[in-house]
BAVO-75153 format. One record per residue (C-alpha): residue number from 1; residue in three letters; x, y, z. Coordinates in nm, 4 decimals, decimal comma. Layout:
BAVO-75153
[atom NUM ALA [X Y Z]];
...
END
This chain:
BAVO-75153
[atom 1 UNK [2,9024 -1,3529 0,4179]];
[atom 2 UNK [2,5461 -1,3786 0,2892]];
[atom 3 UNK [2,3684 -1,0748 0,1493]];
[atom 4 UNK [2,0014 -0,9764 0,1752]];
[atom 5 UNK [1,8442 -0,6903 -0,0149]];
[atom 6 UNK [1,5492 -0,5138 0,1453]];
[atom 7 UNK [1,3202 -0,2781 -0,0442]];
[atom 8 UNK [1,0146 -0,1049 0,0962]];
[atom 9 UNK [0,7990 0,1324 -0,1041]];
[atom 10 UNK [0,6608 0,2972 0,2074]];
[atom 11 UNK [0,7888 0,5098 0,4960]];
[atom 12 UNK [1,1447 0,6154 0,5747]];
[atom 13 UNK [1,3684 0,4290 0,8232]];
[atom 14 UNK [1,2856 0,7015 1,0770]];
[atom 15 UNK [0,9205 0,5961 1,0801]];
[atom 16 UNK [0,8336 0,4168 1,4109]];
[atom 17 UNK [0,6433 0,1387 1,2328]];
[atom 18 UNK [0,9326 0,0807 0,9931]];
[atom 19 UNK [1,1775 0,0662 1,2844]];
[atom 20 UNK [0,9594 -0,1873 1,4655]];
[atom 21 UNK [0,9355 -0,4063 1,1549]];
[atom 22 UNK [1,3111 -0,4006 1,0987]];
[atom 23 UNK [1,3764 -0,4819 1,4652]];
[atom 24 UNK [1,1460 -0,7845 1,4437]];
[atom 25 UNK [1,3133 -0,8952 1,1195]];
[atom 26 UNK [1,6627 -0,8697 1,2673]];
[atom 27 UNK [1,5554 -1,0509 1,5838]];
[atom 28 UNK [1,4120 -1,3406 1,3843]];
[atom 29 UNK [1,7313 -1,3640 1,1782]];
[atom 30 UNK [1,9422 -1,3744 1,4955]];
[atom 31 UNK [1,7294 -1,6565 1,6323]];
[atom 32 UNK [1,8161 -1,8492 1,3172]];
[atom 33 UNK [2,1879 -1,7791 1,3595]];
[atom 34 UNK [2,2214 -1,4825 1,1220]];
[atom 35 UNK [2,3569 -1,1502 1,2470]];
[atom 36 UNK [2,3923 -0,8391 1,0348]];
[atom 37 UNK [2,7605 -0,7444 1,0174]];
[atom 38 UNK [2,8898 -1,0857 1,1280]];
[atom 39 UNK [2,7771 -1,3492 0,8803]];
[atom 40 UNK [2,5147 -1,1422 0,7016]];
[atom 41 UNK [2,4984 -0,8087 0,5231]];
[atom 42 UNK [2,1690 -0,6310 0,4598]];
[atom 43 UNK [2,1329 -0,3719 0,1838]];
[atom 44 UNK [1,8426 -0,1380 0,2656]];
[atom 45 UNK [1,6542 0,0729 0,0122]];
[atom 46 UNK [1,3576 0,3029 0,0816]];
[atom 47 UNK [1,1128 0,4138 -0,1862]];
[atom 48 UNK [0,9162 0,6651 0,0238]];
[atom 49 UNK [0,6144 0,6207 -0,2015]];
[atom 50 UNK [0,7969 0,7647 -0,5043]];
[atom 51 UNK [0,7676 0,5340 -0,8103]];
[atom 52 UNK [1,0891 0,6620 -0,9715]];
[atom 53 UNK [1,2903 0,6058 -0,6531]];
[atom 54 UNK [1,1390 0,2608 -0,6080]];
[atom 55 UNK [1,2342 0,1569 -0,9625]];
[atom 56 UNK [1,5871 0,2895 -0,9182]];
[atom 57 UNK [1,6277 0,1076 -0,5865]];
[atom 58 UNK [1,4923 -0,2160 -0,7354]];
[atom 59 UNK [1,7452 -0,1994 -1,0177]];
[atom 60 UNK [2,0284 -0,1277 -0,7719]];
[atom 61 UNK [1,9402 -0,4257 -0,5537]];
[atom 62 UNK [1,9016 -0,6579 -0,8509]];
[atom 63 UNK [2,2451 -0,5513 -0,9789]];
[atom 64 UNK [2,3996 -0,6519 -0,6465]];
[atom 65 UNK [2,2699 -1,0090 -0,6992]];
[atom 66 UNK [2,2017 -1,0740 -0,3294]];
[atom 67 UNK [2,1078 -1,4207 -0,2055]];
[atom 68 UNK [1,7491 -1,3038 -0,1534]];
[atom 69 UNK [1,5490 -0,9815 -0,1589]];
[atom 70 UNK [1,2791 -0,8915 0,0937]];
[atom 71 UNK [1,0102 -0,6791 -0,0689]];
[atom 72 UNK [0,7645 -0,4894 0,1492]];
[atom 73 UNK [0,4492 -0,3590 -0,0162]];
[atom 74 UNK [0,2905 -0,3880 -0,3584]];
[atom 75 UNK [0,4707 -0,0813 -0,4944]];
[atom 76 UNK [0,8141 -0,2411 -0,4548]];
[atom 77 UNK [0,7350 -0,5907 -0,5830]];
[atom 78 UNK [0,6460 -0,5042 -0,9436]];
[atom 79 UNK [0,9719 -0,3114 -1,0114]];
[atom 80 UNK [1,1748 -0,5911 -0,8516]];
[atom 81 UNK [1,0166 -0,8521 -1,0768]];
[atom 82 UNK [1,0936 -0,6302 -1,3741]];
[atom 83 UNK [1,4542 -0,5935 -1,2597]];
[atom 84 UNK [1,5269 -0,9621 -1,1961]];
[atom 85 UNK [1,3746 -1,3004 -1,2679]];
[atom 86 UNK [1,6577 -1,4956 -1,1063]];
[atom 87 UNK [1,7161 -1,3501 -0,7576]];
[atom 88 UNK [1,4696 -1,5051 -0,5087]];
[atom 89 UNK [1,2181 -1,2516 -0,3727]];
[atom 90 UNK [1,0138 -1,2875 -0,0557]];
[atom 91 UNK [0,7312 -1,0346 -0,0287]];
[atom 92 UNK [0,4887 -0,9189 0,2385]];
[atom 93 UNK [0,2005 -0,6695 0,2559]];
[atom 94 UNK [0,1085 -0,7304 -0,1078]];
[atom 95 UNK [-0,2555 -0,6990 -0,2111]];
[atom 96 UNK [-0,3818 -0,9994 -0,4090]];
[atom 97 UNK [-0,0514 -1,1171 -0,5652]];
[atom 98 UNK [-0,2388 -1,3667 -0,7827]];
[atom 99 UNK [-0,4859 -1,1080 -0,9128]];
[atom 100 UNK [-0,1988 -0,8676 -0,9780]];
[atom 101 UNK [-0,0129 -1,1315 -1,1782]];
[atom 102 UNK [0,2895 -1,1449 -0,9475]];
[atom 103 UNK [0,2535 -1,5201 -0,8820]];
[atom 104 UNK [0,0679 -1,8046 -1,0547]];
[atom 105 UNK [-0,1119 -1,9201 -0,7408]];
[atom 106 UNK [-0,0751 -1,9088 -0,3640]];
[atom 107 UNK [0,0048 -2,2787 -0,3364]];
[atom 108 UNK [0,2438 -2,2828 -0,6346]];
[atom 109 UNK [0,3759 -1,9299 -0,6920]];
[atom 110 UNK [0,6170 -2,0230 -0,9703]];
[atom 111 UNK [0,8882 -1,7842 -1,0867]];
[atom 112 UNK [1,1269 -1,6284 -0,8353]];
[atom 113 UNK [0,8791 -1,4698 -0,5914]];
[atom 114 UNK [0,6833 -1,6009 -0,2954]];
[atom 115 UNK [0,5524 -1,4462 0,0236]];
[atom 116 UNK [0,2557 -1,3292 0,2253]];
[atom 117 UNK [-0,0670 -1,1817 0,0927]];
[atom 118 UNK [-0,2152 -0,8751 0,2622]];
[atom 119 UNK [-0,5696 -0,9296 0,1287]];
[atom 120 UNK [-0,7645 -1,0167 -0,1852]];
[atom 121 UNK [-0,9258 -0,7436 -0,3911]];
[atom 122 UNK [-1,2739 -0,8690 -0,3005]];
[atom 123 UNK [-1,2166 -0,7493 0,0550]];
[atom 124 UNK [-1,2106 -0,3912 -0,0720]];
[atom 125 UNK [-1,5810 -0,4186 -0,1513]];
[atom 126 UNK [-1,6435 -0,4921 0,2164]];
[atom 127 UNK [-1,4955 -0,1539 0,3051]];
[atom 128 UNK [-1,7792 0,0154 0,1186]];
[atom 129 UNK [-2,0343 -0,2047 0,2960]];
[atom 130 UNK [-1,8817 -0,1162 0,6348]];
[atom 131 UNK [-1,8908 0,2528 0,5504]];
[atom 132 UNK [-2,2614 0,2246 0,4664]];
[atom 133 UNK [-2,3285 0,0447 0,7937]];
[atom 134 UNK [-2,1456 0,3102 0,9946]];
[atom 135 UNK [-2,3044 0,6054 0,8134]];
[atom 136 UNK [-2,6288 0,5067 0,6420]];
[atom 137 UNK [-2,6716 0,8541 0,4916]];
[atom 138 UNK [-2,3534 0,8334 0,2839]];
[atom 139 UNK [-2,4308 0,8221 -0,0886]];
[atom 140 UNK [-2,1041 0,9463 -0,2424]];
[atom 141 UNK [-1,7623 0,8027 -0,1625]];
[atom 142 UNK [-1,4218 0,9359 -0,2623]];
[atom 143 UNK [-1,1697 0,6539 -0,3084]];
[atom 144 UNK [-0,8041 0,7501 -0,2677]];
[atom 145 UNK [-0,5920 0,5142 -0,4772]];
[atom 146 UNK [-0,2537 0,4812 -0,6461]];
[atom 147 UNK [-0,3588 0,4319 -1,0089]];
[atom 148 UNK [-0,0005 0,3455 -1,1010]];
[atom 149 UNK [-0,0249 0,0148 -0,9136]];
[atom 150 UNK [-0,2251 -0,2913 -1,0193]];
[atom 151 UNK [-0,3556 -0,3045 -0,6631]];
[atom 152 UNK [-0,4858 0,0517 -0,6905]];
[atom 153 UNK [-0,6932 -0,0427 -0,9944]];
[atom 154 UNK [-0,7955 -0,3770 -0,8454]];
[atom 155 UNK [-0,9108 -0,2314 -0,5146]];
[atom 156 UNK [-1,1146 0,0393 -0,6867]];
[atom 157 UNK [-1,2741 -0,2137 -0,9231]];
[atom 158 UNK [-1,3888 -0,4241 -0,6270]];
[atom 159 UNK [-1,5340 -0,1177 -0,4543]];
[atom 160 UNK [-1,7023 -0,0038 -0,7741]];
[atom 161 UNK [-1,8611 -0,3465 -0,8308]];
[atom 162 UNK [-2,0651 -0,3351 -0,5077]];
[atom 163 UNK [-2,1565 0,0347 -0,5242]];
[atom 164 UNK [-2,4774 -0,0076 -0,7322]];
[atom 165 UNK [-2,6277 -0,2575 -0,4864]];
[atom 166 UNK [-2,5686 -0,0084 -0,2048]];
[atom 167 UNK [-2,6977 0,2837 -0,4127]];
[atom 168 UNK [-2,3676 0,4636 -0,3693]];
[atom 169 UNK [-2,1541 0,6578 -0,6139]];
[atom 170 UNK [-1,7767 0,6097 -0,5971]];
[atom 171 UNK [-1,5320 0,8701 -0,7263]];
[atom 172 UNK [-1,1641 0,7752 -0,7769]];
[atom 173 UNK [-0,9018 1,0216 -0,6542]];
[atom 174 UNK [-0,5536 0,9381 -0,7784]];
[atom 175 UNK [-0,2707 0,9827 -0,5296]];
[atom 176 UNK [-0,0111 1,2179 -0,6754]];
[atom 177 UNK [0,0964 1,4725 -0,4148]];
[atom 178 UNK [-0,0188 1,5932 -0,0749]];
[atom 179 UNK [-0,1358 1,9357 -0,1927]];
[atom 180 UNK [-0,3589 1,7836 -0,4590]];
[atom 181 UNK [-0,5148 1,5401 -0,2127]];
[atom 182 UNK [-0,6034 1,8209 0,0267]];
[atom 183 UNK [-0,7499 2,0314 -0,2559]];
[atom 184 UNK [-0,9570 1,7544 -0,4150]];
[atom 185 UNK [-1,0928 1,6181 -0,0878]];
[atom 186 UNK [-1,1769 1,9688 0,0323]];
[atom 187 UNK [-1,3791 2,0239 -0,2853]];
[atom 188 UNK [-1,5480 1,6852 -0,2444]];
[atom 189 UNK [-1,6420 1,7671 0,1160]];
[atom 190 UNK [-1,8403 2,0758 0,0137]];
[atom 191 UNK [-2,1350 1,8589 -0,0896]];
[atom 192 UNK [-2,3286 1,6535 0,1679]];
[atom 193 UNK [-2,3537 1,2773 0,2270]];
[atom 194 UNK [-1,9920 1,2050 0,1390]];
[atom 195 UNK [-1,7509 0,9411 0,2672]];
[atom 196 UNK [-1,3865 0,8472 0,2130]];
[atom 197 UNK [-1,1987 0,5212 0,1569]];
[atom 198 UNK [-0,8174 0,5166 0,1527]];
[atom 199 UNK [-0,6937 0,2107 -0,0361]];
[atom 200 UNK [-0,3708 0,0360 0,0573]];
[atom 201 UNK [-0,0518 0,1621 -0,1068]];
[atom 202 UNK [0,2990 0,2735 -0,0202]];
[atom 203 UNK [0,2065 0,6366 -0,0927]];
[atom 204 UNK [-0,0908 0,6211 0,1437]];
[atom 205 UNK [0,1316 0,4675 0,4101]];
[atom 206 UNK [0,3943 0,7396 0,3771]];
[atom 207 UNK [0,1251 1,0088 0,3980]];
[atom 208 UNK [-0,1082 0,8260 0,6351]];
[atom 209 UNK [-0,1306 1,1205 0,8746]];
[atom 210 UNK [-0,2644 1,3342 0,5893]];
[atom 211 UNK [-0,5064 1,0569 0,4908]];
[atom 212 UNK [-0,6371 1,0362 0,8478]];
[atom 213 UNK [-0,6698 1,4143 0,8642]];
[atom 214 UNK [-0,8663 1,4546 0,5428]];
[atom 215 UNK [-1,0842 1,1589 0,6403]];
[atom 216 UNK [-1,1600 1,3145 0,9777]];
[atom 217 UNK [-1,2263 1,6509 0,8157]];
[atom 218 UNK [-1,4667 1,4946 0,5667]];
[atom 219 UNK [-1,6506 1,3115 0,8446]];
[atom 220 UNK [-1,6694 1,6335 1,0489]];
[atom 221 UNK [-1,8175 1,8314 0,7614]];
[atom 222 UNK [-2,0745 1,5675 0,6672]];
[atom 223 UNK [-2,1744 1,4422 1,0114]];
[atom 224 UNK [-2,1866 1,7835 1,1814]];
[atom 225 UNK [-2,3225 2,0131 0,9075]];
[atom 226 UNK [-2,4286 2,2805 1,1568]];
[atom 227 UNK [-2,0732 2,3185 1,2905]];
[atom 228 UNK [-1,7873 2,5133 1,1361]];
[atom 229 UNK [-1,4370 2,3800 1,1018]];
[atom 230 UNK [-1,1474 2,6276 1,1266]];
END
């Protein structure tokens, strides 16, 4: 009986996207001759965007010494690498693993981790350029980020580096809790010519409906200044 650990820093197992990803993973394993409960056992852990829970789950999985651990998202990979340097780790949806220091290079990762990159930090600067193209009047941009992750800092740095050439001001908003996000973005939206960028993170994924809502609200306020939103 082989054992796989699976840790995701994002949504719960009830999330439709998470269910679809697990179904695809199990199907691929079956095609290779591995079936959960027959010749394979999978240990699932869910971080739900909470750093403390993610660290605890990473330590639990490492203690089980599975044959391999599947790590989904940047938030789960760092704690896993802190918990074990011997158990093989395969990751996906990780922003710039080389820039974050998770692997030595894409061609020769080194260590005990390898996987699939979501994007490089430089791509984050393109988001600001796209925002300017879509709404030329935008001069101030709120950037929602998880400052506790290397990717949160890296994505913001890339956005900040291109802001002067576009004559735009970027304001970081750290992701802590839903109430704070609503309050800070609401205050930001009271002044004109504002835009919003939501950087990639497990927290943003868990609360993506809130992120979409505040983004839509900000666009409504700035694009339709003569209208009222209730």
